[in-house]
VOGU-3710 file (C-alpha; in Angstrom, 3 decimals, decimal comma):
1> mhkqrpkhla> 88,585/96,777/108,287  91,073/99,450/107,409  90,681/102,559/109,534  92,108/105,891/108,533  94,120/107,072/111,495  95,752/110,454/111,731  99,435/110,410/111,016  100,154/113,423/113,229  98,220/113,997/116,395  97,473/117,710/116,881
11> lhliklplpg> 97,904/118,088/120,623  96,911/121,739/120,615  93,431/120,807/119,326  92,656/118,311/122,102  90,301/119,684/124,765  91,608/118,369/128,090  89,016/118,093/130,880  89,620/119,823/134,203  90,598/116,607/136,069  93,321/116,109/133,450
21> ivsilhrisg> 94,564/119,646/133,921  94,614/119,140/137,715  96,634/115,944/137,183  99,185/117,695/134,968  99,447/120,631/137,412  99,932/118,147/140,271  102,962/116,748/138,453  104,295/120,210/137,608  103,873/121,408/141,181  105,659/118,328/142,498
31> lmlfaalpll> 108,541/118,970/140,120  108,683/122,621/141,209  108,819/121,632/144,880  111,475/119,021/144,260  113,599/121,444/142,241  113,265/124,166/144,896  114,124/121,883/147,819  117,914/122,585/147,767  117,249/126,327/147,712  114,751/126,085/150,558
41> llmlqyslrs> 117,181/124,005/152,612  119,927/126,553/151,948  117,628/129,317/153,135  116,914/127,314/156,289  120,638/126,857/156,855  121,293/130,589/156,474  118,446/131,440/158,813  119,872/129,196/161,530  123,606/129,839/161,102  123,963/133,293/162,693
51> ietytqllal> 122,192/136,593/163,108  124,251/138,087/160,290  123,210/135,477/157,748  119,623/135,712/159,014  119,531/139,476/158,346  121,137/138,936/154,930  118,455/136,374/154,147  115,716/138,760/155,248  117,173/141,446/152,989  117,178/138,998/150,090
61> lshplvklml> 113,640/137,870/150,789  112,355/141,426/150,783  113,100/141,778/147,060  109,862/141,735/144,973  111,160/139,139/142,480  112,062/136,757/145,293  108,614/137,297/146,805  106,998/136,358/143,479  109,075/133,199/143,357  107,987/132,354/146,908
71> iglswaamhh> 104,352/132,944/145,973  104,854/130,577/143,044  106,327/127,966/145,368  103,473/128,439/147,809  101,027/127,799/144,926  102,966/124,634/144,113  102,781/123,484/147,732  99,086/124,292/148,115  98,087/122,738/144,787  100,193/119,634/145,379
81> fcaglrylai> 98,686/119,207/148,851  95,074/119,733/147,739  95,444/117,506/144,673  97,115/114,859/146,820  94,081/114,897/149,133  91,843/114,559/146,079  93,797/111,522/144,840  93,651/110,035/148,344  89,852/110,483/148,332  89,693/108,769/144,915
91> dvhwvrdlaq> 91,872/105,876/146,168  89,689/105,232/149,227  86,563/105,442/147,011  85,081/108,586/148,537  84,962/109,969/145,016  83,056/107,378/143,023  81,762/108,800/139,756  82,694/111,255/137,036  80,605/114,115/138,412  82,276/113,878/141,799
101> arnsskvvmg> 85,696/113,745/140,145  84,957/116,891/138,156  83,589/118,690/141,207  86,580/117,673/143,303  88,950/119,023/140,653  87,071/122,343/140,734  87,422/122,392/144,528  91,166/121,655/144,266  91,689/124,528/141,851  89,610/126,955/143,910
111> vsllltvlig> 91,026/126,064/147,302  94,648/126,000/146,130  94,294/129,400/144,470  92,479/130,865/147,481  95,178/129,607/149,865  97,889/130,957/147,561  96,249/134,384/147,508  95,983/134,382/151,319  99,637/133,378/151,677  100,622/135,963/149,058
121> iklw> 98,796/138,704/150,965  100,543/137,667/154,165  103,924/137,432/152,387  103,749/140,724/150,565
//
């Protein structure tokens, strides 16, 4: 039996299901949070050092580009949290079949985006 296999896999033609997209976004959001951790800790340090550094930090955080970055980080935090709860539910066998896995990935996407919009409204 000699099967003809493709020599080059065309990744752009593969249709990834929503649970796979949620999984990839979970990894990306975790990477974003890890990469932003030093910056967030520096912001915490400046906010606690003195009133002068606190007012400088507030002036920096009022810039629209910084606000967009913070909204992006809030999406990463919300998505990572919601997807983590989904994976916990899968691990304890609350999500048992494919239909539940697909529905839970839809819930993760919806809830994380809704929470990000609410945080973005509050932040802006």
